[in-house]
N, C-alpha and C positions, 0 to 999 in steps of 0.2 A: 220804491228805489231802481229798480231794476227788472224786466222783464226781457231776457233772451231768447228770441228762438228762432233756431238754428235749425238744419238739416239732422242732427243728429238728436234732437230731444229739445226739450224747454227748461230753461232756468232759471231761475228769481229769486227775491227778499219773498219771505210770508209776511201775510197782512198787507194793509193799504188799499188801494184802489185796483180794479177790474182790470186786466189790459194794461197796469203800469207794474203790475208785482205778480207773484204766483200767488194769487189768491184761489180760495175754493172753487170758485167758479173756473178760473182758467184751468184749474187743475180738470177739473170735470170735463173741460169743453176738448182739452188734448187727449184727454183718455178715448172721451168719445173718438176722434178723429184718428189715431189709431188703432181702434178696433173696431171702426168701420172700413181704415184700411184694409187691416187684414180680410177682412168679412169679402169685402170687394175684389180680394185678389185672390183668394183661397176657394178652391171646388169640393169645398165639404161644408158641411153642415154646421158638425159638432166642432168648435173650435175651443183649445186651452190657451192660457197664457199662465208663464210663471211669474212670479215677481217675488223682490228682496228689496230691504232697506238697509242702509248703515243706520248708525246710532242718532243720528242729528235728531233737536228735540221733537220739529216738526212731522219725524217719518211716521209715526202711526197716525197722524191726522192725516197727511196725504196719502198714505195706505188704503186707509179706509173708504177713502172716496174715490183713487182709483177700484180698489176692486168691486163698489157697490157700482159705478161705471160700467165695470168690464158687465157686470152679471148682467146689468141693465140691458145691455147690447144682446145677451144670451151665450155668452163668453164662458167658459169654465174657466176658472181661478183656482190656480197651485199655488200656493203661499206659502214662500221661506221665511217670512219675519227676520228676524234679523240676517243678513246675510253680507258677503262680498260683490263685488263686482265680478272677480270669475267665478266664481262660486254661481251665481245666477247663470254665467255664462257655460257653463259645465252642466249645469241641471236641464236647461232648456232640451237638448237633445236627448242629454239620457233619460227623461219623463216623455219625448215623442211631444212638444207640446210645438204650437206653429210660432211662438215667440216668446218675449219678454220684455217684459219694465223694473227698470234698477232705479230705485228711488234714493238717488244719493247727488249732492252737489260738489262731490270730490273733494279739491282741496278749498274749497269756498269757505270761510265762515260760516258758523253756526246757524245765521239768518237765513241764510241760503238752502235751496232744494231745488233737486228737477227730476225730471221724468227723463232716463236714457232706455231707448228703444231696440228692442231684439229681433233679427228674424230666425227663423224655425232651426239655422245653424248653432243658434246662440252668437250671432255677431253681430254688429252693429249694422243699421240699416244702412244702406247705401246713399247717397246723394240726393242722385233721382226719387227715391222714396222717399225720403223725405219733404221732400219738395212736395211729395204729394200728399202728404199727410201733412204738411203745412197749409196748401191751399183747403182740403177740407175741415182742418179747424176754423179757417179764416170763412166760410160760407154756412159752417155748422148745419151742415147737409146728412144728421143723422136721423135713422129710423130707429127706434130702441124696441126691445121684445115685448112681447103680451106676456101673461101673467102664468101662463101654461111654460113660456119656452123662455123663463132666465135661467144665465146661467148657473152650475153646481159653485160649490166653495169648500176647497179643503187646504188642510196644513199639513207641508212636513217638517219635519227637525233634523232631518237627516243627510242633509243637503253639505253640511262640511265632512262630516265621515266620506261620505263616496268621493267629493272633491279628495279629500286628503288619498282616500286610499288609490286612486289613480295615478296620486303623482307617486306614492311609494312604490306603486307599479311597473315606474318608468324604467327602462334598462339601464337609462345614465343617472338614476338617481342610485347613488351606494348605501344604502342605508346601514350595513355594517362595517363599512370605513368610518363612518360619520359617527357609530354608537363607539368606536374602537379608541374614539378622539378624546371622550367625555368634555366636550364644548359646554362654556359656561356664558349664556349670552342675556345680554339686556336687550328686554322689546318694551319700545316707547309708540302705542296703537291710539294715541291722543283722544283717548275714552271714546272710542268705536268699538268697529264688530271686527279687528284685527286680534283684538284682545281675547276673542271667544275663539276665533277660528286659526291664529296661529300658534298658541300653546300647543294642543290636543297636537298638530303636524311635529312642533318640535320634541315633545315628549316621546311621540313615535321613534324620533330621530337621535333619543339619547340623551336628548341635549338639555341641560339645567337651567332653567328658564327665571330669570329677573324679573319680573313685571312692574313696569313704570307707565303710570294711565293708561290699565285693563280694562275698566269698571265702564260695561258701553251705557253710558248715561248719555253721551252727546253734547256735555258740556267742555268743549275743546279745552284743554289746560294753556296752551299755547295756540301760536297759527298752526292750523293745521299742513300747511302745504313745507312738507320736510325739506326745507333748507339750512341751511347752516348756524344763521341767525335768530330760529327758532328755537336750536336743540340743546342749548345749555345744560339743559338739566342730566340729559343722558349722557352725556359726553361726560359730567363729571362723576354720575354714575357706574358708569364702565371702569375706570379708571378706580372708585373706591371698592367696586366689587372684586376687580382683578379679574373682571372676565376678559374673555379670548372677543368678542366684541360687539356689538350692538344691533338694534335692529329695530328700524324706522316706519310705517306705512301712513299713509292718510287716511282719512275717514272710511274710504269703499274697496281699501288695499288692493288698488291697480298700480303704486308707485312704490317702488321699493328705495329706501338710504340705507346707506352702510355706515360704520364707525368703527375705527380702528381700535386694537389693544390698550391705546396709547391715549383713546378719548378725541383720534381727529379725524375729519368728516375723510370717509371715502372718495366721496365723489359722487353724485347719483349718475352722472355722466357715465363710469365705469362699473357701477353695476352690471350692466348689459355688455362692457367690452371686457369682464371677468369670466361671466359664464360663456359668451363666445369665446372666448381663448380656450376655456376646458370641454365647451364641444367640440370644436374645429381641431383638438388634438388629437381626438377619438374617431371622426368623420370627416371628411373634406368636401365642405359644401359652401353652401353662398350666403351672408349676411345682408342687413339690410336696415336701414335706420333713416329716419329724416335728415333733409338739409341743413337743419339746424342742429342737428347732433354732431359729438366730438369725433374728429377723424382719428382718432385712437382705436377706433373699431376698422379702418379701414385697415391702420399698419397693421392692428392682431392678425387681421385676415392675410393681409398679404406674405407676412411671416410663415401663416401656415398655408402660404399657394392658394388660398382660396378667393374668390371673387366679393366684392361687395357694391351697394348699389345704394343710392339714395331716393327718397319718396319725396312726395312733397309734405309737408307739416299734414300731422291729422292721422291718428289712428287706425281709420278707415283707408287711409292712404297707403300706408304703411302694409297693412293685410293684404292688399291689392297688391303691392307688387310683388311681397311676400311670395305671393301663391302665383305670382306669372313666374319668377324665376326659382321656385320650389328651395327657399332658401332654409336651413337648419334653425336660423334662429333670428331673429328678428325684436324691433324693438324702438323707443325712443330715448332720449338723452335724458330726461326727467325720471330715471328708473322705472320704465314700464320694460318689462320682460314679456316678449310672445314667443311662445314655444308650441310652434304647431304639431308636436305630436303630443301634444294635451289639449288646446285649442289657440283658436286663433284672436286670443285677448292679451291684453294687459294681465298678469297675474303673480301679486309677489311670492305666495306663496312657493309656485313650482319655482320660482328664483331663489327664494333661500333653500330648498334642497338641493339646486344645481349648484348653487354658490357654497353650499357646506359641502358638499362631496368634493367639488375643485379645491378648497382649501383642504381637507383633509386626506387627499392625494397628495400634494403639492409638498406636504411637511414642513408650510410656514406659516410663519403670523400674518394676521391680515393686513400691519403694514409693510411687511417685506412683499406679499404679493402686489401689494399696488406698486409697490418701489419699482416691479418689474415692468412697470405697463408705461410707455410715452407720457411725460407729464404737459400738459397743455393748459389753455387757461383761457376762460371766453370772457368776454365784451357783451353788456347790453344794452345799449343807444335808441334813442329815437330823434326824428326830426320832424318839427310841428310846421306845415306848410297852409298856407292861406287857402282857402276853399277855391278861389278861383286856378289854380294851378290844378294842372292836367297834370296828377302823379304817372301814370301807364305812359305817357310821355315823355315823363322824365324819367324812368326808368329804361327807357330806349338808350335816349342818351347817355346815360352811366355805361348800358351796355357795349353803344358804339366808342366808349371812351376807354374802354377794356379789350377792346377786341381781340387782344394778343393773346391772350389768357385763357385761361379756362374756364367756362362759362357755362353754369346751366340756366335756364330761364323758365324749368319744370312748374315753377314754385318762384315767383318775382325773380331776381337776379341773385346770384351766388355765385362770386368770386374765387374761385380756388389759383392764390400763387403757391410758390413755392415752399416754402415756409408756414404759409399763413394762411386763413380765408374771411370773407366779410359776405353774409347775403342779408339783402335788402327784400324786404317786404310791407306792402303796402297795407294799411289797417281796412278791412271793408265798412270799417261806422265812422270815419275820420279822417280828415285829411292828413295822415302822420306818415312817414316810414319808417321801419322798427327794421334796425341796423340792430345784427351777430355777429359777433367776432370769434373768432380764436387763435391764437397764438400761443409759445414757448414760454410768455410772460405777460401775467397779469396788466402790467401799463404798457407792455408790446399793443394786446388784444384793444386795449384804453385807446390808446393813442391813433391804433389804426380806424376803430368807428371814428375818433374827432376827425381823422384826414378827411374820411369819407365823407363826414357831413359838410366839411370845407369845400370838397370838391362839390358834391349836390349844391350846394349855395351858388358857387362859382358856374353852374351850367343852368340854373333859371332865369 
């Protein structure tokens, strides 16, 4: 069905033909390429990689292939087994490893899997490095180890414990304040590893946990992307249980969506907004998100006399800008919290701990907290173009058309109007312009998108 090779890794559907899908041969080839790239770039003989996987059905098979391939290159493997993306990211530097591979297709359905590649800091490798790995995979230029030089293999079962302990030790996580509130929370972990990593954290915070879909079987009971239309079950259960809130994570636990006590969505965009509000109350500093994330973060930063910056879309770009600006908090509007005091990666576990601290200290319900933030609504549309149209030239025309407005060309064209914004990004794979909008009502956001489509058509 699909094999997508990108600078951040390789993902595809299991089964089918080599080079069309994520087959065992593709897994071996790509693991070989990453291992070879590390060997070419490290001035040491003994290399160690940390691997971990989400609970999807193909995980064990893919993990076995990756492990054996790395050992075949002479690379030692530390296998965390069932894990989360942020846990693997934390454990790479914790174990002084030379890199890591996370086996997860994130929010994609169960037939997908992927290899996500980490450097020795436990961060996603750069675009430049990713391109080098892809070139090695293409050329199949691998040199495997002789029998006496095969890599070692060991398992670790303490990844979650170490990750959770680091969160509890953060000065910004007030364990006692959370315990005093005796919160009751419903957790939907979509039958993946959030179901075995988040309950131990919540229990240490004195939170009563009602589990929904927390068995790590990999059989996702609903579409695993944590969007409103997929979350009817937890919204009902929060009300039925009289819980203080609901927590939803995707299969690899790097995206965090929240439900208020009335069974209403808090809004994925507002996970980061709320956590930033709490942190900026206590420490003046910079916030960062990407250009397609809500303006609400900028508004909250402004309220605290702090600065806000927007990066190109993509976690690597957000992290790079956070480092450059020395941001205290950053992330993406899809519920991705990046808290540099712990590590530079999206992390639902630290997001939960920071949000609960905020909730405890504000002494409000989740819905009251949400009501205190600006209400924005987002729209997503696209315009399909004929292949002969020069999309880049077309975006330049749009830019010229709105030259008197506040424009960013860091990633496509973003036009910031006084009351709303439009962000245009071209697809890398087809003649499409994606159109993201935000305004004070859904109708206005949708109309803004339609008006931009009409404007683009007039410029063709």
